[in-house]
MOPAC internal coordinates of N, CA, C and O (Angstrom, degrees):
PM7 1SCF
backbone

  N    0.0000 0     0.00 0     0.00 0    0    0    0
  C    1.4443 1     0.00 0     0.00 0    1    0    0
  C    1.5152 1   109.91 1     0.00 0    2    1    0
  O    1.2310 1   121.43 1   -27.93 1    3    2    1
  N    1.3013 1   114.87 1   152.07 1    3    2    1
  C    1.4589 1   121.68 1  -176.69 1    5    3    2
  C    1.5234 1   111.77 1  -107.83 1    6    5    3
  O    1.2310 1   119.76 1  -137.61 1    7    6    5
  N    1.3136 1   118.05 1    42.39 1    7    6    5
  C    1.4545 1   121.31 1  -178.67 1    9    7    6
  C    1.5229 1   109.57 1   -93.12 1   10    9    7
  O    1.2310 1   121.19 1   -37.38 1   11   10    9
  N    1.3139 1   115.32 1   142.62 1   11   10    9
  C    1.4627 1   119.66 1   177.25 1   13   11   10
  C    1.5198 1   111.26 1   -91.96 1   14   13   11
  O    1.2310 1   119.30 1   168.32 1   15   14   13
  N    1.2568 1   118.94 1   -11.68 1   15   14   13
  C    1.4538 1   123.63 1  -179.70 1   17   15   14
  C    1.5012 1   109.05 1  -146.97 1   18   17   15
  O    1.2310 1   120.50 1    18.03 1   19   18   17
  N    1.3056 1   116.65 1  -161.97 1   19   18   17
  C    1.4646 1   119.29 1   176.49 1   21   19   18
  C    1.5265 1   110.68 1   -60.28 1   22   21   19
  O    1.2310 1   119.47 1   -35.29 1   23   22   21
  N    1.3267 1   118.62 1   144.71 1   23   22   21
  C    1.4742 1   121.89 1  -176.52 1   25   23   22
  C    1.5257 1   113.78 1   -57.46 1   26   25   23
  O    1.2310 1   119.53 1   151.31 1   27   26   25
  N    1.3061 1   118.51 1   -28.69 1   27   26   25
  C    1.4588 1   120.98 1  -178.87 1   29   27   26
  C    1.5292 1   113.14 1   -76.05 1   30   29   27
  O    1.2310 1   119.63 1   171.21 1   31   30   29
  N    1.3424 1   118.30 1    -8.79 1   31   30   29
  C    1.4666 1   121.70 1  -177.63 1   33   31   30
  C    1.5345 1   113.08 1   -93.63 1   34   33   31
  O    1.2310 1   119.85 1  -176.15 1   35   34   33
  N    1.3181 1   117.89 1     3.85 1   35   34   33
  C    1.4718 1   120.49 1  -178.62 1   37   35   34
  C    1.5267 1   110.90 1   -59.95 1   38   37   35
  O    1.2310 1   119.71 1   141.20 1   39   38   37
  N    1.3157 1   118.16 1   -38.80 1   39   38   37
  C    1.4735 1   121.21 1  -179.68 1   41   39   38
  C    1.5305 1   111.05 1   -64.81 1   42   41   39
  O    1.2310 1   120.19 1   146.56 1   43   42   41
  N    1.3508 1   117.24 1   -33.44 1   43   42   41
  C    1.4702 1   120.18 1   178.24 1   45   43   42
  C    1.5309 1   110.69 1   -67.37 1   46   45   43
  O    1.2310 1   121.27 1   136.26 1   47   46   45
  N    1.3394 1   115.18 1   -43.74 1   47   46   45
  C    1.4708 1   119.24 1   178.41 1   49   47   46
  C    1.5250 1   110.59 1   -63.28 1   50   49   47
  O    1.2310 1   120.53 1   141.09 1   51   50   49
  N    1.3258 1   116.59 1   -38.91 1   51   50   49
  C    1.4626 1   121.12 1   178.79 1   53   51   50
  C    1.5361 1   110.33 1   -62.08 1   54   53   51
  O    1.2310 1   120.11 1   135.01 1   55   54   53
  N    1.3159 1   117.40 1   -44.99 1   55   54   53
  C    1.4709 1   121.23 1   179.75 1   57   55   54
  C    1.5256 1   110.33 1   -64.57 1   58   57   55
  O    1.2310 1   120.50 1   138.69 1   59   58   57
  N    1.3239 1   116.66 1   -41.31 1   59   58   57
  C    1.4703 1   119.82 1   179.43 1   61   59   58
  C    1.5269 1   110.41 1   -63.31 1   62   61   59
  O    1.2310 1   119.91 1   137.54 1   63   62   61
  N    1.3409 1   117.77 1   -42.46 1   63   62   61
  C    1.4724 1   120.88 1   177.06 1   65   63   62
  C    1.5260 1   111.18 1   -60.96 1   66   65   63
  O    1.2310 1   120.47 1   135.93 1   67   66   65
  N    1.3155 1   116.70 1   -44.07 1   67   66   65
  C    1.4600 1   120.93 1   179.92 1   69   67   66
  C    1.5363 1   110.78 1   -62.83 1   70   69   67
  O    1.2310 1   119.99 1   137.79 1   71   70   69
  N    1.3220 1   117.63 1   -42.21 1   71   70   69
  C    1.4690 1   121.12 1   179.14 1   73   71   70
  C    1.5275 1   111.23 1   -65.39 1   74   73   71
  O    1.2310 1   120.40 1   140.79 1   75   74   73
  N    1.3153 1   116.84 1   -39.21 1   75   74   73
  C    1.4711 1   120.23 1   178.08 1   77   75   74
  C    1.5279 1   110.78 1   -64.68 1   78   77   75
  O    1.2310 1   120.47 1   137.17 1   79   78   77
  N    1.3245 1   116.70 1   -42.83 1   79   78   77
  C    1.4723 1   120.14 1   177.75 1   81   79   78
  C    1.5286 1   110.97 1   -62.61 1   82   81   79
  O    1.2310 1   120.72 1   137.36 1   83   82   81
  N    1.3464 1   116.24 1   -42.64 1   83   82   81
  C    1.4689 1   120.13 1   178.23 1   85   83   82
  C    1.5256 1   110.97 1   -61.36 1   86   85   83
  O    1.2310 1   120.71 1   136.96 1   87   86   85
  N    1.3377 1   116.25 1   -43.04 1   87   86   85
  C    1.4611 1   119.96 1   179.45 1   89   87   86
  C    1.5258 1   111.22 1   -62.67 1   90   89   87
  O    1.2310 1   120.21 1   139.06 1   91   90   89
  N    1.3202 1   117.20 1   -40.94 1   91   90   89
  C    1.4636 1   120.78 1   178.99 1   93   91   90
  C    1.5294 1   111.46 1   -64.39 1   94   93   91
  O    1.2310 1   120.35 1   137.15 1   95   94   93
  N    1.3363 1   116.94 1   -42.85 1   95   94   93
  C    1.4774 1   120.09 1   178.67 1   97   95   94
  C    1.5203 1   111.07 1   -63.41 1   98   97   95
  O    1.2310 1   120.61 1   134.05 1   99   98   97
  N    1.3358 1   116.44 1   -45.95 1   99   98   97
  C    1.4634 1   119.59 1  -178.41 1  101   99   98
  C    1.5206 1   111.23 1   -67.80 1  102  101   99
  O    1.2310 1   120.09 1   143.25 1  103  102  101
  N    1.3135 1   117.44 1   -36.75 1  103  102  101
  C    1.4545 1   120.47 1   177.40 1  105  103  102
  C    1.5293 1   109.78 1   -61.90 1  106  105  103
  O    1.2310 1   120.47 1   136.39 1  107  106  105
  N    1.3203 1   116.70 1   -43.61 1  107  106  105
  C    1.4680 1   120.56 1   179.33 1  109  107  106
  C    1.5332 1   110.76 1   -64.72 1  110  109  107
  O    1.2310 1   120.10 1   141.88 1  111  110  109
  N    1.3321 1   117.41 1   -38.12 1  111  110  109
  C    1.4698 1   120.47 1  -178.61 1  113  111  110
  C    1.5245 1   111.49 1   -67.56 1  114  113  111
  O    1.2310 1   119.75 1   148.60 1  115  114  113
  N    1.3265 1   118.08 1   -31.40 1  115  114  113
  C    1.4562 1   120.90 1  -174.96 1  117  115  114
  C    1.5282 1   113.45 1  -101.85 1  118  117  115
  O    1.2310 1   119.71 1  -170.53 1  119  118  117
  N    1.3269 1   118.16 1     9.47 1  119  118  117
  C    1.4647 1   120.45 1   179.91 1  121  119  118
  C    1.5249 1   112.05 1   -57.40 1  122  121  119
  O    1.2310 1   119.78 1   136.20 1  123  122  121
  N    1.3263 1   118.03 1   -43.80 1  123  122  121
  C    1.4653 1   120.80 1  -179.57 1  125  123  122
  C    1.5232 1   111.26 1   -63.03 1  126  125  123
  O    1.2310 1   120.68 1   137.59 1  127  126  125
  N    1.3063 1   116.31 1   -42.41 1  127  126  125
  C    1.4609 1   120.47 1   179.29 1  129  127  126
  C    1.5306 1   111.13 1   -64.54 1  130  129  127
  O    1.2310 1   120.59 1   138.36 1  131  130  129
  N    1.3210 1   116.48 1   -41.64 1  131  130  129
  C    1.4625 1   120.65 1   178.08 1  133  131  130
  C    1.5185 1   110.19 1   -62.09 1  134  133  131
  O    1.2310 1   119.66 1   136.62 1  135  134  133
  N    1.3331 1   118.25 1   -43.38 1  135  134  133
  C    1.4575 1   122.52 1   180.00 1  137  135  134
  C    1.5258 1   110.81 1   -63.02 1  138  137  135
  O    1.2310 1   120.23 1   135.32 1  139  138  137
  N    1.3341 1   117.17 1   -44.68 1  139  138  137
  C    1.4653 1   121.23 1  -179.53 1  141  139  138
  C    1.5314 1   110.53 1   -63.98 1  142  141  139
  O    1.2310 1   120.01 1   137.47 1  143  142  141
  N    1.3187 1   117.59 1   -42.53 1  143  142  141
  C    1.4711 1   120.67 1   179.27 1  145  143  142
  C    1.5204 1   111.18 1   -64.68 1  146  145  143
  O    1.2310 1   120.22 1   141.17 1  147  146  145
  N    1.3249 1   117.18 1   -38.83 1  147  146  145
  C    1.4530 1   120.92 1   178.38 1  149  147  146
  C    1.5214 1   110.56 1   -65.07 1  150  149  147
  O    1.2310 1   120.10 1   135.17 1  151  150  149
  N    1.3295 1   117.41 1   -44.83 1  151  150  149
  C    1.4683 1   120.70 1   178.51 1  153  151  150
  C    1.5261 1   110.67 1   -63.26 1  154  153  151
  O    1.2310 1   120.39 1   140.12 1  155  154  153
  N    1.3126 1   116.85 1   -39.88 1  155  154  153
  C    1.4637 1   120.80 1   179.32 1  157  155  154
  C    1.5286 1   110.26 1   -63.20 1  158  157  155
  O    1.2310 1   120.55 1   137.80 1  159  158  157
  N    1.3212 1   116.55 1   -42.20 1  159  158  157
  C    1.4645 1   120.70 1   179.39 1  161  159  158
  C    1.5294 1   110.31 1   -63.03 1  162  161  159
  O    1.2310 1   120.03 1   137.28 1  163  162  161
  N    1.3160 1   117.54 1   -42.72 1  163  162  161
  C    1.4684 1   120.62 1   178.06 1  165  163  162
  C    1.5231 1   110.69 1   -64.12 1  166  165  163
  O    1.2310 1   120.02 1   140.83 1  167  166  165
  N    1.3130 1   117.57 1   -39.17 1  167  166  165
  C    1.4600 1   123.37 1   178.26 1  169  167  166
  C    1.5297 1   110.19 1   -61.73 1  170  169  167
  O    1.2310 1   120.60 1   133.48 1  171  170  169
  N    1.3253 1   116.45 1   -46.52 1  171  170  169
  C    1.4677 1   121.28 1  -179.63 1  173  171  170
  C    1.5223 1   110.71 1   -64.22 1  174  173  171
  O    1.2310 1   119.91 1   137.01 1  175  174  173
  N    1.3221 1   117.78 1   -42.99 1  175  174  173
  C    1.4564 1   120.85 1   179.38 1  177  175  174
  C    1.5232 1   111.73 1   -63.79 1  178  177  175
  O    1.2310 1   119.91 1   141.69 1  179  178  177
  N    1.3360 1   117.78 1   -38.31 1  179  178  177
  C    1.4617 1   121.31 1   177.43 1  181  179  178
  C    1.5258 1   110.33 1   -61.63 1  182  181  179
  O    1.2310 1   120.09 1   133.51 1  183  182  181
  N    1.3223 1   117.43 1   -46.49 1  183  182  181
  C    1.4626 1   119.71 1  -178.49 1  185  183  182
  C    1.5232 1   111.89 1   -72.14 1  186  185  183
  O    1.2310 1   120.13 1   154.50 1  187  186  185
  N    1.3117 1   117.36 1   -25.50 1  187  186  185
  C    1.4662 1   119.82 1   173.83 1  189  187  186
  C    1.5311 1   109.45 1   -66.20 1  190  189  187
  O    1.2310 1   120.32 1   135.64 1  191  190  189
  N    1.3309 1   117.00 1   -44.36 1  191  190  189
  C    1.4669 1   121.05 1   177.23 1  193  191  190
  C    1.5241 1   110.67 1   -63.83 1  194  193  191
  O    1.2310 1   120.62 1   137.85 1  195  194  193
  N    1.3280 1   116.43 1   -42.15 1  195  194  193
  C    1.4546 1   120.74 1  -179.87 1  197  195  194
  C    1.5250 1   110.63 1   -63.58 1  198  197  195
  O    1.2310 1   120.11 1   138.37 1  199  198  197
  N    1.3045 1   117.40 1   -41.63 1  199  198  197
  C    1.4549 1   121.91 1   177.99 1  201  199  198
  C    1.5254 1   110.71 1   -62.37 1  202  201  199
  O    1.2310 1   120.42 1   137.93 1  203  202  201
  N    1.3278 1   116.80 1   -42.07 1  203  202  201
  C    1.4530 1   120.63 1   177.81 1  205  203  202
  C    1.5270 1   110.18 1   -62.58 1  206  205  203
  O    1.2310 1   120.10 1   138.55 1  207  206  205
  N    1.3292 1   117.41 1   -41.45 1  207  206  205
  C    1.4608 1   121.00 1  -179.65 1  209  207  206
  C    1.5259 1   110.70 1   -62.73 1  210  209  207
  O    1.2310 1   120.27 1   136.16 1  211  210  209
  N    1.3189 1   117.09 1   -43.84 1  211  210  209
  C    1.4633 1   119.57 1   178.93 1  213  211  210
  C    1.5249 1   111.27 1   -66.11 1  214  213  211
  O    1.2310 1   120.30 1   143.58 1  215  214  213
  N    1.3230 1   117.03 1   -36.42 1  215  214  213
  C    1.4627 1   120.19 1   177.55 1  217  215  214
  C    1.5225 1   110.26 1   -64.19 1  218  217  215
  O    1.2310 1   120.44 1   135.14 1  219  218  217
  N    1.3271 1   116.77 1   -44.86 1  219  218  217
  C    1.4611 1   120.78 1   178.73 1  221  219  218
  C    1.5236 1   110.45 1   -62.80 1  222  221  219
  O    1.2310 1   120.72 1   136.76 1  223  222  221
  N    1.3232 1   116.23 1   -43.24 1  223  222  221
  C    1.4673 1   121.50 1   178.55 1  225  223  222
  C    1.5335 1   110.05 1   -59.33 1  226  225  223
  O    1.2310 1   120.21 1   134.13 1  227  226  225
  N    1.3113 1   117.20 1   -45.87 1  227  226  225
  C    1.4594 1   121.36 1  -179.47 1  229  227  226
  C    1.5259 1   110.77 1   -63.15 1  230  229  227
  O    1.2310 1   120.28 1   136.02 1  231  230  229
  N    1.3272 1   117.07 1   -43.98 1  231  230  229
  C    1.4640 1   120.39 1  -179.25 1  233  231  230
  C    1.5274 1   111.61 1   -63.74 1  234  233  231
  O    1.2310 1   120.25 1   138.08 1  235  234  233
  N    1.3179 1   117.12 1   -41.92 1  235  234  233
  C    1.4689 1   120.74 1  -179.33 1  237  235  234
  C    1.5190 1   110.38 1   -64.09 1  238  237  235
  O    1.2310 1   120.20 1   131.09 1  239  238  237
  N    1.3112 1   117.23 1   -48.91 1  239  238  237
  C    1.4573 1   119.65 1  -175.91 1  241  239  238
  C    1.5237 1   112.89 1   -76.47 1  242  241  239
  O    1.2310 1   119.66 1   150.31 1  243  242  241
  N    1.3185 1   118.25 1   -29.69 1  243  242  241
  C    1.4642 1   118.09 1   176.59 1  245  243  242
  C    1.5223 1   109.40 1   -70.39 1  246  245  243
  O    1.2310 1   120.00 1   145.91 1  247  246  245
  N    1.3244 1   117.60 1   -34.09 1  247  246  245
  C    1.4660 1   120.34 1   176.42 1  249  247  246
  C    1.5273 1   110.11 1   -65.62 1  250  249  247
  O    1.2310 1   119.71 1   141.94 1  251  250  249
  N    1.3197 1   118.15 1   -38.06 1  251  250  249
  C    1.4643 1   121.61 1   178.35 1  253  251  250
  C    1.5215 1   111.13 1   -67.16 1  254  253  251
  O    1.2310 1   120.83 1   142.30 1  255  254  253
  N    1.3104 1   116.02 1   -37.70 1  255  254  253
  C    1.4628 1   118.87 1  -179.08 1  257  255  254
  C    1.5197 1   111.70 1   -70.43 1  258  257  255
  O    1.2310 1   119.73 1   153.40 1  259  258  257
  N    1.3136 1   118.13 1   -26.60 1  259  258  257
  C    1.4523 1   121.53 1  -177.58 1  261  259  258
  C    1.5310 1   113.30 1   -85.90 1  262  261  259
  O    1.2310 1   119.80 1   172.81 1  263  262  261
  N    1.3404 1   117.98 1    -7.19 1  263  262  261
  C    1.4642 1   120.61 1   178.10 1  265  263  262
  C    1.5215 1   109.97 1   -67.68 1  266  265  263
  O    1.2310 1   120.31 1   -29.34 1  267  266  265
  N    1.3252 1   117.01 1   150.66 1  267  266  265
  C    1.4602 1   119.55 1   175.64 1  269  267  266
  C    1.5292 1   111.05 1   -63.72 1  270  269  267
  O    1.2310 1   120.30 1   -32.05 1  271  270  269
  N    1.3073 1   117.03 1   147.95 1  271  270  269
  C    1.4679 1   122.75 1  -176.22 1  273  271  270
  C    1.5183 1   111.96 1   -65.92 1  274  273  271
  O    1.2310 1   118.84 1   147.93 1  275  274  273
  N    1.3310 1   119.82 1   -32.07 1  275  274  273
  C    1.4571 1   121.67 1  -176.93 1  277  275  274
  C    1.5272 1   111.99 1   -65.05 1  278  277  275
  O    1.2310 1   119.84 1   150.19 1  279  278  277
  N    1.3226 1   117.92 1   -29.81 1  279  278  277
  C    1.4592 1   120.16 1   179.10 1  281  279  278
  C    1.5157 1   111.64 1   -73.46 1  282  281  279
  O    1.2310 1   120.04 1   154.13 1  283  282  281
  N    1.3084 1   117.54 1   -25.87 1  283  282  281
  C    1.4597 1   121.30 1  -178.33 1  285  283  282
  C    1.5236 1   110.97 1   -66.73 1  286  285  283
  O    1.2310 1   119.20 1   149.40 1  287  286  285
  N    1.3175 1   119.12 1   -30.60 1  287  286  285
  C    1.4591 1   121.81 1  -178.24 1  289  287  286
  C    1.5261 1   111.39 1   -72.02 1  290  289  287
  O    1.2310 1   119.26 1   154.94 1  291  290  289
  N    1.3112 1   119.02 1   -25.06 1  291  290  289
  C    1.4603 1   122.28 1  -176.62 1  293  291  290
  C    1.5245 1   113.04 1   -94.91 1  294  293  291
  O    1.2310 1   120.33 1  -175.26 1  295  294  293
  N    1.2847 1   116.97 1     4.74 1  295  294  293
  C    1.4600 1   120.81 1  -178.66 1  297  295  294
  C    1.5264 1   110.80 1   -77.34 1  298  297  295
  O    1.2310 1   121.12 1   -36.85 1  299  298  297
  N    1.3256 1   115.45 1   143.15 1  299  298  297
  C    1.4679 1   120.31 1   174.11 1  301  299  298
  C    1.5191 1   108.77 1   -76.34 1  302  301  299
  O    1.2310 1   120.12 1   -27.16 1  303  302  301
  N    1.3243 1   117.38 1   152.84 1  303  302  301
  C    1.4698 1   119.07 1   179.00 1  305  303  302
  C    1.5305 1   110.96 1   -61.53 1  306  305  303
  O    1.2310 1   121.06 1   -37.67 1  307  306  305
  N    1.2979 1   115.58 1   142.33 1  307  306  305
  C    1.4656 1   121.63 1  -178.16 1  309  307  306
  C    1.5182 1   109.99 1   -74.19 1  310  309  307
  O    1.2310 1   120.64 1   -53.27 1  311  310  309
  N    1.3153 1   116.38 1   126.73 1  311  310  309
  C    1.4663 1   120.27 1   177.90 1  313  311  310
  C    1.5139 1   111.42 1  -115.69 1  314  313  311
  O    1.2310 1   120.32 1   169.52 1  315  314  313
  N    1.3153 1   116.99 1   -10.48 1  315  314  313
  C    1.4556 1   120.75 1  -179.64 1  317  315  314
  C    1.5230 1   109.95 1   -90.83 1  318  317  315
  O    1.2310 1   121.52 1    -6.92 1  319  318  317
  N    1.3341 1   114.70 1   173.08 1  319  318  317
  C    1.4647 1   119.79 1   174.34 1  321  319  318
  C    1.5184 1   109.52 1   -63.75 1  322  321  319
  O    1.2310 1   121.04 1   -33.14 1  323  322  321
  N    1.3001 1   115.62 1   146.86 1  323  322  321
  C    1.4560 1   118.92 1   176.15 1  325  323  322
  C    1.5264 1   108.56 1   -67.99 1  326  325  323
  O    1.2310 1   119.63 1   -25.26 1  327  326  325
  N    1.3375 1   118.32 1   154.74 1  327  326  325
  C    1.4801 1   120.25 1   179.49 1  329  327  326
  C    1.5203 1   112.65 1   -57.13 1  330  329  327
  O    1.2310 1   120.74 1   149.72 1  331  330  329
  N    1.3126 1   116.19 1   -30.28 1  331  330  329
  C    1.4721 1   119.34 1   179.69 1  333  331  330
  C    1.5180 1   109.99 1   -61.64 1  334  333  331
  O    1.2310 1   120.45 1   133.82 1  335  334  333
  N    1.3351 1   116.75 1   -46.18 1  335  334  333
  C    1.4547 1   120.36 1  -179.58 1  337  335  334
  C    1.5207 1   111.42 1   -68.44 1  338  337  335
  O    1.2310 1   120.38 1   142.25 1  339  338  337
  N    1.3264 1   116.88 1   -37.75 1  339  338  337
  C    1.4681 1   119.58 1   179.48 1  341  339  338
  C    1.5254 1   110.37 1   -63.64 1  342  341  339
  O    1.2310 1   120.13 1   133.40 1  343  342  341
  N    1.3095 1   117.35 1   -46.60 1  343  342  341
  C    1.4654 1   121.10 1  -178.26 1  345  343  342
  C    1.5297 1   109.83 1   -67.00 1  346  345  343
  O    1.2310 1   120.59 1   138.00 1  347  346  345
  N    1.3328 1   116.48 1   -42.00 1  347  346  345
  C    1.4677 1   119.80 1  -179.40 1  349  347  346
  C    1.5204 1   111.08 1   -63.84 1  350  349  347
  O    1.2310 1   120.06 1   144.20 1  351  350  349
  N    1.3434 1   117.49 1   -35.80 1  351  350  349
  C    1.4547 1   119.21 1  -179.62 1  353  351  350
  C    1.5186 1   111.32 1   -69.66 1  354  353  351
  O    1.2310 1   119.60 1   156.34 1  355  354  353
  N    1.3413 1   118.36 1   -23.66 1  355  354  353
  C    1.4487 1   121.13 1   178.95 1  357  355  354
  C    1.5222 1   112.58 1   -77.88 1  358  357  355
  O    1.2310 1   120.12 1   160.02 1  359  358  357
  N    1.3132 1   117.37 1   -19.98 1  359  358  357
  C    1.4644 1   120.53 1  -179.24 1  361  359  358
  C    1.5194 1   110.61 1   -68.12 1  362  361  359
  O    1.2310 1   119.94 1   134.42 1  363  362  361
  N    1.2773 1   117.72 1   -45.58 1  363  362  361
  C    1.4555 1   121.38 1  -174.62 1  365  363  362
  C    1.4705 1   110.99 1   -89.26 1  366  365  363
  O    1.2310 1   120.10 1   180.00 1  367  366  365

């Protein structure tokens, strides 16, 4: 006999084979949908990061604009990257 287990378990193996075949067919049918959903998720995450960067940029520069003018004269020259470049470099 060509049984891999007890003879009474043949029906279980048959059902498992059928379920595996069904899963493979359905997986193949939905591959395009899975790819589109994945790309959409990546697109949304990119724009979420971009939105955060613009929010941070706005907060940094609006805070600078609201400082009193007398403090601006005593500031040392900026030698670091501007906040815009720092935030933009964190996006990618």
